[in-house]
C-alpha positions as a printed NumPy array, in Angstrom:
array([[ 10.924,  33.803,  -1.795],
       [  8.375,  32.77 ,  -4.421],
       [  4.805,  34.057,  -4.435],
       [  3.665,  30.72 ,  -2.963],
       [  6.162,  31.016,  -0.073],
       [  8.518,  28.361,  -1.47 ],
       [ 12.293,  28.693,  -1.173],
       [ 12.654,  27.077,  -4.611],
       [  9.845,  26.708,  -7.154],
       [ 10.352,  24.42 , -10.179],
       [  7.814,  24.353, -13.017],
       [  7.693,  22.008, -16.04 ],
       [ 11.484,  21.727, -16.136],
       [ 12.88 ,  19.934, -19.19 ],
       [ 16.5  ,  19.221, -20.068],
       [ 17.339,  17.477, -23.332],
       [ 20.886,  16.524, -24.297],
       [ 21.742,  16.106, -27.971],
       [ 22.568,  12.549, -28.981],
       [ 26.113,  11.576, -29.922],
       [ 26.495,  10.567, -33.577],
       [ 23.338,   8.767, -34.66 ],
       [ 22.065,   8.327, -31.096],
       [ 18.729,  10.009, -30.369],
       [ 18.549,  12.985, -27.96 ],
       [ 18.372,  12.083, -24.264],
       [ 15.758,  13.597, -21.966],
       [ 17.46 ,  14.026, -18.594],
       [ 14.484,  15.887, -17.06 ],
       [ 10.959,  15.294, -18.365],
       [  8.892,  18.286, -17.264],
       [  9.219,  18.012, -13.49 ],
       [  7.44 ,  20.436, -11.129],
       [  7.719,  20.794,  -7.354],
       [  8.344,  23.328,  -4.574],
       [ 10.948,  23.277,  -1.819],
       [  9.274,  24.722,   1.313],
       [ 11.092,  27.439,   3.205],
       [ 12.951,  26.604,   6.412],
       [ 13.124,  22.805,   6.279],
       [ 15.498,  20.071,   5.15 ],
       [ 14.37 ,  18.749,   1.769],
       [ 15.66 ,  15.454,   0.389],
       [ 16.122,  14.91 ,  -3.351],
       [ 16.563,  11.197,  -3.979],
       [ 16.905,   8.966,  -6.994],
       [ 19.13 ,   6.28 ,  -8.537],
       [ 22.319,   7.17 , -10.394],
       [ 21.442,   8.905, -13.653],
       [ 17.968,   9.881, -12.453],
       [ 18.513,  13.617, -13.134],
       [ 19.368,  14.965,  -9.652],
       [ 22.755,  16.448, -10.547],
       [ 21.365,  17.892, -13.793],
       [ 18.699,  19.71 , -11.76 ],
       [ 21.272,  21.063,  -9.294],
       [ 23.583,  22.176, -12.096],
       [ 20.7  ,  24.08 , -13.726],
       [ 20.037,  25.863, -10.423],
       [ 23.753,  26.677, -10.183],
       [ 23.766,  28.15 , -13.693],
       [ 26.226,  25.494, -14.936],
       [ 23.75 ,  23.77 , -17.287],
       [ 21.206,  25.475, -19.539],
       [ 17.675,  24.109, -19.269],
       [ 15.706,  23.28 , -22.415],
       [ 12.393,  24.679, -21.141],
       [ 10.414,  25.327, -17.975],
       [ 11.201,  27.654, -15.104],
       [ 12.939,  27.878, -11.727],
       [ 12.544,  30.566,  -9.079],
       [ 15.117,  30.738,  -6.27 ],
       [ 13.887,  32.794,  -3.306],
       [ 11.451,  34.48 ,  -5.708],
       [ 14.047,  35.3  ,  -8.393],
       [ 13.611,  33.73 , -11.84 ],
       [ 16.883,  32.199, -13.061],
       [ 16.272,  33.518, -16.59 ],
       [ 15.237,  37.093, -15.791],
       [ 17.265,  37.627, -12.608],
       [ 20.121,  35.126, -12.445],
       [ 22.308,  37.458, -10.364],
       [ 19.865,  37.611,  -7.44 ],
       [ 18.945,  33.958,  -7.868],
       [ 22.624,  33.039,  -7.377],
       [ 22.961,  35.368,  -4.389],
       [ 20.223,  33.436,  -2.601],
       [ 21.665,  29.948,  -2.997],
       [ 24.879,  28.229,  -1.95 ],
       [ 25.776,  24.95 ,  -3.625],
       [ 28.169,  22.327,  -2.254],
       [ 29.204,  20.073,  -5.173],
       [ 30.142,  16.395,  -4.972],
       [ 33.656,  17.185,  -6.213],
       [ 36.161,  18.919,  -3.958],
       [ 36.967,  22.1  ,  -5.89 ],
       [ 39.329,  24.785,  -4.627],
       [ 42.947,  25.759,  -5.149],
       [ 45.086,  23.421,  -3.001],
       [ 47.73 ,  26.135,  -2.508],
       [ 45.349,  28.551,  -0.771],
       [ 44.728,  28.347,   2.949],
       [ 41.131,  27.865,   4.199],
       [ 41.066,  31.554,   5.19 ],
       [ 42.203,  32.593,   1.705],
       [ 39.663,  30.279,   0.051],
       [ 36.841,  32.028,   1.942],
       [ 38.261,  35.513,   1.424],
       [ 38.603,  34.937,  -2.33 ],
       [ 35.053,  33.576,  -2.545],
       [ 33.758,  36.605,  -0.633],
       [ 35.587,  38.869,  -3.07 ],
       [ 33.979,  37.068,  -6.034],
       [ 30.58 ,  37.923,  -4.542],
       [ 31.599,  41.561,  -4.155],
       [ 31.504,  41.483,  -0.344],
       [ 33.547,  44.307,   1.177],
       [ 36.509,  43.134,   3.279],
       [ 35.088,  44.434,   6.554],
       [ 31.799,  42.584,   5.931],
       [ 33.297,  39.163,   5.168],
       [ 32.568,  36.327,   7.616],
       [ 35.639,  34.151,   6.962],
       [ 36.722,  33.795,  10.605],
       [ 33.14 ,  33.186,  11.757],
       [ 32.601,  30.512,   9.094],
       [ 35.873,  28.757,   9.939],
       [ 34.72 ,  28.571,  13.566],
       [ 31.305,  27.256,  12.474],
       [ 32.86 ,  24.378,  10.504],
       [ 35.529,  23.721,  13.197],
       [ 38.482,  24.708,  11.02 ],
       [ 39.835,  27.724,  12.95 ],
       [ 42.974,  25.757,  13.878],
       [ 43.595,  25.091,  10.164],
       [ 43.119,  28.747,   9.174],
       [ 46.628,  29.13 ,   7.695],
       [ 47.349,  25.56 ,   6.543],
       [ 47.509,  24.802,   2.836],
       [ 44.155,  23.348,   1.751],
       [ 45.931,  20.396,   0.144],
       [ 47.046,  19.255,   3.621],
       [ 43.483,  18.99 ,   4.957],
       [ 41.827,  15.607,   5.446],
       [ 38.892,  14.638,   3.245],
       [ 36.442,  15.526,   5.999],
       [ 38.009,  18.937,   6.568],
       [ 37.811,  19.66 ,   2.837],
       [ 34.097,  18.784,   2.875],
       [ 33.518,  21.18 ,   5.774],
       [ 35.488,  23.906,   3.972],
       [ 33.24 ,  23.455,   0.913],
       [ 30.192,  24.092,   3.105],
       [ 31.788,  27.25 ,   4.53 ],
       [ 32.675,  28.355,   0.991],
       [ 29.035,  27.939,  -0.087],
       [ 27.914,  30.117,   2.862],
       [ 30.244,  33.142,   2.416],
       [ 27.438,  35.281,   0.97 ],
       [ 24.926,  34.219,   3.673],
       [ 22.418,  32.604,   1.279],
       [ 19.053,  31.526,   2.731],
       [ 19.274,  28.235,   0.756],
       [ 22.058,  25.636,   0.912],
       [ 22.169,  22.746,  -1.577],
       [ 24.387,  19.751,  -0.8  ],
       [ 25.015,  17.258,  -3.605],
       [ 25.994,  13.882,  -2.094],
       [ 27.936,  15.521,   0.755],
       [ 28.725,  12.258,   2.573],
       [ 29.637,  10.072,  -0.412],
       [ 32.747,   8.075,   0.465],
       [ 33.245,   9.459,   3.977],
       [ 33.331,   7.479,   7.208],
       [ 30.529,   7.202,   9.733],
       [ 32.006,   9.698,  12.218],
       [ 32.477,  12.345,   9.553],
       [ 28.935,  11.818,   8.298],
       [ 27.726,  12.461,  11.847],
       [ 29.774,  15.672,  12.069],
       [ 28.521,  16.923,   8.706],
       [ 24.884,  16.322,   9.597],
       [ 25.405,  18.064,  12.942],
       [ 26.715,  21.075,  11.025],
       [ 23.814,  20.965,   8.56 ],
       [ 21.354,  20.724,  11.461],
       [ 22.925,  23.793,  13.087],
       [ 22.623,  25.785,   9.85 ],
       [ 19.001,  24.709,   9.45 ],
       [ 18.193,  25.702,  13.038],
       [ 19.498,  29.18 ,  12.163],
       [ 16.887,  29.427,   9.388],
       [ 18.779,  28.107,   6.36 ],
       [ 16.667,  26.011,   3.991],
       [ 18.671,  22.874,   3.15 ],
       [ 18.309,  20.718,   0.041],
       [ 20.342,  17.535,  -0.053],
       [ 20.853,  14.589,  -2.327],
       [ 22.122,  11.387,  -0.74 ],
       [ 22.421,   7.68 ,  -1.47 ],
       [ 22.111,   6.93 ,   2.248],
       [ 18.391,   6.456,   2.684],
       [ 18.605,   6.138,   6.475],
       [ 20.112,   9.657,   6.507],
       [ 17.282,  11.056,   4.434],
       [ 14.684,   9.371,   6.639],
       [ 16.291,  10.747,   9.789],
       [ 17.084,  14.273,   8.578],
       [ 14.535,  15.35 ,   5.982],
       [ 11.115,  16.885,   6.63 ],
       [ 10.061,  16.224,   3.046],
       [ 11.419,  14.053,   0.226],
       [ 11.078,  14.126,  -3.559],
       [ 12.13 ,  11.093,  -5.591],
       [ 13.234,  11.418,  -9.227],
       [ 13.62 ,   8.424, -11.53 ],
       [ 14.447,   8.494, -15.265],
       [ 13.997,  12.277, -15.236],
       [ 10.47 ,  12.097, -13.808],
       [  9.147,  13.078, -10.386],
       [  7.614,   9.908,  -8.914],
       [  7.025,  11.064,  -5.317],
       [  6.977,  14.3  ,  -3.308],
       [  5.646,  13.95 ,   0.219],
       [  6.462,  14.606,   3.87 ],
       [  8.926,  11.916,   4.973],
       [  6.595,  10.26 ,   7.486],
       [  3.78 ,  10.141,   4.935],
       [  6.1  ,   8.634,   2.332],
       [  7.199,   5.893,   4.709],
       [  3.553,   5.363,   5.697],
       [  2.705,   4.57 ,   2.059],
       [  4.035,   1.106,   2.699],
       [  1.373,  -1.041,   4.296],
       [  3.854,  -3.876,   4.521],
       [  5.338,  -5.427,   7.619],
       [  8.103,  -8.   ,   7.795],
       [  8.376, -10.815,  10.327],
       [ 11.678, -12.682,  10.705],
       [ 11.216, -16.181,  12.113],
       [ 13.761, -18.625,  13.516],
       [ 12.585, -22.274,  13.509],
       [ 13.925, -25.351,  15.279],
       [ 15.03 , -27.291,  12.172],
       [ 16.757, -26.543,   8.889],
       [ 14.434, -25.035,   6.294],
       [ 14.216, -26.828,   2.959],
       [ 11.496, -24.548,   1.555],
       [  9.794, -21.469,   3.048],
       [  6.084, -21.563,   4.012],
       [  3.614, -20.541,   1.324],
       [  0.257, -18.769,   1.703],
       [ -2.007, -16.441,  -0.278],
       [ -1.869, -14.175,   2.772],
       [  1.89 , -13.63 ,   2.332],
       [  3.185, -10.944,  -0.014],
       [  6.587, -12.622,   0.058],
       [  8.139, -15.576,   1.868],
       [ 11.816, -16.455,   1.652],
       [ 14.481, -18.511,   3.349],
       [ 17.179, -16.181,   4.701],
       [ 19.383, -18.706,   6.51 ],
       [ 19.604, -22.379,   7.451],
       [ 16.859, -21.964,  10.055],
       [ 15.495, -18.475,   9.347],
       [ 12.555, -17.259,   7.254],
       [ 11.281, -13.773,   6.421],
       [  7.601, -13.285,   5.64 ],
       [  6.303,  -9.975,   4.25 ],
       [  2.594,  -9.298,   4.673],
       [  0.007,  -6.55 ,   4.284],
       [ -0.796,  -5.405,   7.814],
       [ -4.215,  -4.145,   6.674],
       [ -5.209,  -7.705,   5.712],
       [ -3.6  ,  -9.977,   8.321],
       [ -1.979,  -9.659,  11.725],
       [  1.416, -10.911,  12.851],
       [ -0.344, -13.524,  14.977],
       [ -2.242, -14.851,  11.956],
       [  0.988, -15.005,   9.947],
       [  2.684, -17.034,  12.694],
       [ -0.347, -19.331,  12.882],
       [ -0.144, -19.998,   9.136],
       [  3.577, -20.788,   9.48 ],
       [  2.909, -23.202,  12.347],
       [  0.105, -24.873,  10.362],
       [  2.722, -25.881,   7.804],
       [  4.734, -27.834,  10.39 ],
       [  7.264, -25.224,  11.462],
       [  8.149, -25.023,  15.174],
       [  8.931, -21.362,  15.922],
       [ 11.79 , -20.54 ,  18.316],
       [ 12.152, -16.775,  17.856],
       [ 10.332, -13.894,  16.134],
       [ 11.219, -10.277,  15.314],
       [  9.187,  -7.801,  13.275],
       [  9.924,  -4.517,  11.54 ],
       [  7.938,  -1.901,   9.66 ],
       [  8.818,  -0.953,   6.112],
       [ 11.277,   1.961,   5.992],
       [ 12.27 ,   4.55 ,   3.402],
       [ 14.561,   2.064,   1.657],
       [ 11.606,  -0.268,   1.07 ],
       [  9.532,   2.632,  -0.285],
       [ 12.394,   3.802,  -2.504],
       [ 12.951,   0.331,  -3.982],
       [  9.233,  -0.18 ,  -4.599],
       [  8.733,   3.228,  -6.251],
       [ 11.856,   3.161,  -8.424],
       [ 11.461,  -0.464,  -9.502],
       [  7.807,   0.194, -10.319],
       [  8.74 ,   3.252, -12.375],
       [ 11.462,   1.308, -14.155],
       [  8.993,  -1.427, -15.049],
       [  6.669,   1.068, -16.702],
       [  9.418,   3.126, -18.392]])
């Protein structure tokens, strides 16, 4: 690992793509720096086009960086790419393996590419770990989408890397498969594997990740423990059902936002450091609303994500 104990250390990383025709060059990564701590589950979030996949492809050796540095388990990707690659397994978004090989052959071939002697390969063990032992000798093209995803994870683990990177592993899969994949990832992490994942499902990131970095327009706009990131939002939301149809929502300087969400429902967002829920309800009643039902919720990671990325977009 790096001198600072990080599994991955990224410093001043820049990636510039040449413009097409007369178009100016595009900066996909604008000098980002952060560390991925050892042993946890680290979330890398950002809107489409933010630079997440570019960063992962640089780590995988598929894209050449413009400047800056990356160390993977203490190995610089410029000076020691071989050992850097040996210490990381990457599961891409795309399903990539020969459909005419069986799952066992896929893992055996991958082990051979890493120079692992036949008697040291873990193909059977990995098939058991991803619950594919019964599909050992089936053609890979006959596997379901979920099975193919699990096989990709096994393929990334053939050389026993201490770091596993998953790029949008649950994109387009159903809820049950997402649950199975995260169970598998949790098992790997409990065995000491450092996991880095990108996902569009913010509730997954909030539930799974110890720490989250958010990239937007190629810039790092947040990098904090998950609970601290969620705690950045001092907002609370109260949903109110009233006894009559709402023509216009209540208005007050104490409200951050007030909107009609249904014929007889209103949502008021407020700063919990300035007013209480009771005071908010009092202000609503003062404007002639008779309240029948109330529910409240704290801001979650999705609220934080929207606020941070929309704020960054406004200043870009």
